[in-house]
N, C-alpha and C positions, 0 to 999 in steps of 0.2 A: 528587591525581588527580581530574579532573572526574567527576561522577556523574550517572547517569540517574535522575531522580525516579521514585518508585515509590509508587503510591496504590491504594486499594481502590475498587471501583465505587460504593460508597455515599458517597464523598467529595463534598462540595459542588462543583458544576461550576465555581464561581468559583476554587476552589483548583486544580482541574485546569488551567483556562485560564492561570492565573498561572504554574504550574509549566512548562507548555509554552511560554509566552511567554518565560520566563527561560532555560530550558535548550535549547529547540528540540526536545526529545524528552521522552517520558513513557511509563512502563509502568503499565498497569492490570492488576492480578492478579485472578484469579477472575472473568474477564469472560464466559466461556461454558463450558457444562458438557460433560462427556465424551461424553454421548449425541449432542450436536450435532457435536462434533469428529469422532466416528465417521461420522456421515452425510455430512459434508463430504468426509472422506477417501475414503469409499466412492464418492461421486459422481465424484470427480476421478481416482481410481486408474486406470480404463481409459484415460483421456486421457494420463496421464503414462506409463503402461506401453507405449502404442502409439507413442511417439515413436521415430523412426529412431535406431539406435545411433550413427550418425555424428554426429548432433546432440548426443549426450550425452558420448561418450567422447573425441572429439577436443578438443584444447585448444591455442589459440594464446595464448601469454603476453601478447601485445599486445591481444588481443580484449577487448571490454568485458564480455562474459558468459563466465565461467569454464566449462571443461568439467566433467564429472561432476555436472552440475546439470540437473534436469528442470524445464521451465517449460510450463505449459498455461494459456491465457487463456480468455476468454469464460465467466467464472464465472456470470453471470446466466443464460445459456442452459444451461449444463451442470450447475449445482449449485443447484437450488432451495433446498436446505437452507441455503445461505449468504445467502439474501435477508434474513433478520432481522439478519445481521451488517452487511450493506451499509447498512441503515437503522437501525442500532443507535442508541438515544437518546444515548449518549455521543458517538458520531461526529457525529450531527446537531448536537448542542450545540457541539462543538468547531469544526465547519465554520461554524456561524453566527457564532461569535466571531471566528475567524481569517480566514475568507474572506468572510463576510457584508458587511463594510464596503466590499469592492471589487466587489460584484456584486449582482444581484437574486436569483439562484438558483444555488447551487453545483451542480456536475454530477459524475457518476462519470467518472473519468479513466482509470484502469487497473485491471483485475482479473486476478489470476493465482494459480495454485497453484505454489509453488516448493519443490522437494525437493533439498537439498544432500547429496550422497553423500560417503562417506569418500574422502579424497584430493583433494577440490576445493580449488583455491587461493582466496585472498582476492580479492575484487573490488576494483577501484580505487575510491577514494573519489570521490563525485560528489554533485551536488545534483539533486533532482527537477526543479528549475526551469531546469536548464542548457539545455533545449531552447528556451528563450525568452531568448536573449542580448541582445535589444535593450533589456531593463531592466537598468540598472546594479546591480551587487552592492554592498551588500545590497539585494535586491529587495523590493517589497511582497509580502505573503503571497499567492501565486498557487495553491499546492498544499498540501494536507494529506494525509499518507500514513499508512497503518496496516498493521501486520503482525500477523495473528492466529496465535498459536502453537498449531498442531494437535498438535505434539509439543513436548517440552521444548527450549528454546534455551539453549545453554551456550557458553562461550568456546572449547571444544574442538570442538563439532560444527557450527560455522559460524554461530553467533548473530550477528545483524546488528551491524556495527561502526558507531559513531556518534562524532561530535565535538561534544559538548555546547557550546552557545554559538556555534558557527560560523555560525549563521543571521544573526548580526549583524556578521560579519567583512567588511572591505573585500576587494576582489579580490586585492590583493597579499599578504594574510596567508596564511602557509604553516602547515600542520599539523605539530606536533611529535609524535613517537611516543607520548609520555606523555599526550597529549591524546585519544587514541583509546580508546574504551571499548566493550566487547562487551555487547550487550543480553542478559543472562542472565535467563531468566524461565521459570516452570513452564508446562506445557501448560495451555491455558485462559486465558492472559494475552493482552493486546494491547499492542503497541508503537505509539505515535504519534510522528511527527516532522514538523516543518514543511518545506516544499519547499526552503528555503534551507539546511537542515542537511546538512553533509557526512556521508555514510554509504556503506555497501557491505556485501555479504555477507562473512562471515568465512571463513577457511579451516577445512575440516573435517579435523581430525587425530584424530578419534575413530573408533570402529567402528560408529557409529550414524548413520542418516539423520536430518536435521532437516527438518520439513515445516511450511511456513507459508503462509498465505493473505494476499496483498497486495491491499489495496483502497485506492485513492487517489482524491482528489477535487480538483477545480480550480474556479476562478471560471468562471461560466457563459459568458463571452464568449471563452474560449480554445479553440483546436482541441484536442480530446481526443487523448491519446497512443494510446489504444486506440479504434478506430472502433466505438462501441457500435451504430451503425446497421447495421453488417455483422456484428457478433458476436452479434446477437440476432435470431431469426426473428420475423416478424409474429405467428405463432401464440403465441409466448411473450410478446411485448409485450402481447397482448390479455389475458393472465392476470396481469399485474403489478399489485400494489397501486399506488394513485395516487402515493404518495410515491416509490416506486422508478421508476415510469414517468416522473416528472418528472426524476429524477436521470439517467436514461439518454438524455435529450434529446427526449422526446416532448411537451415543453411548450416553447414559444418563450421566449427570454430577451429580454424587451423586444421590440425590432423584429428580433431575430436568430433565425433558425431556423424561420420560419413554413413551413407545408407544407399540402397538401391531403390529408386522411386518406382520400379516395376513391381516391387513386392506389395506395397500399399499405395496405389496411385492417389495423388491429391486431387481427385475429381470424382 
């Protein structure tokens, strides 16, 4: 059976990039402490709990997003506690290795808190890069995704399903059941996967909710899946550290994205 590589945060970055290159996915354990997990969960809890019930309970088996799952985006605006995770040194290094050769500056692509409740079905397998079909599969690295485990991820509670090695498959290659692996990891871990790796949320057949924070990055010349310009208020932009300000698009990418800061001041 294929396996998801598993490393510690003090592992040399060269070993991390090699593992991610080969498998298309990677778990780093002991990546962030319980106090930070608590602050992230506390910041996002009101936004998850205020979602309309019809958004959560209803489930169309053909729909991309399964029911019994809560999703809240705009993490930069809503959870300042998560800012160090967005700019985490491991994420920065992996972005530089996997996305850097294709662009001048990676950007923040999607942010979200995801809570999978008991009874949720498995999500269909997909690639983060499927929104950009004009690149033939296997595509160049366009996206790097991460899932930060605020709670434990198990095969029973909806831990992310991945197909190691699928980032190198041609379009016609089909997944066999035995090639699908659940990302099991303790709270405080982070799962990385390349945008070409097949993946999806697992079914939750347990009695516990699993809570994760998804943060994805893309090459700087792509249209972001989450519009960071509308997800973050000017007041918050003015408080962002420079590294995060560049990630959310407040710095041009070469000749792309120039603007006049006098129109909407970042303060």
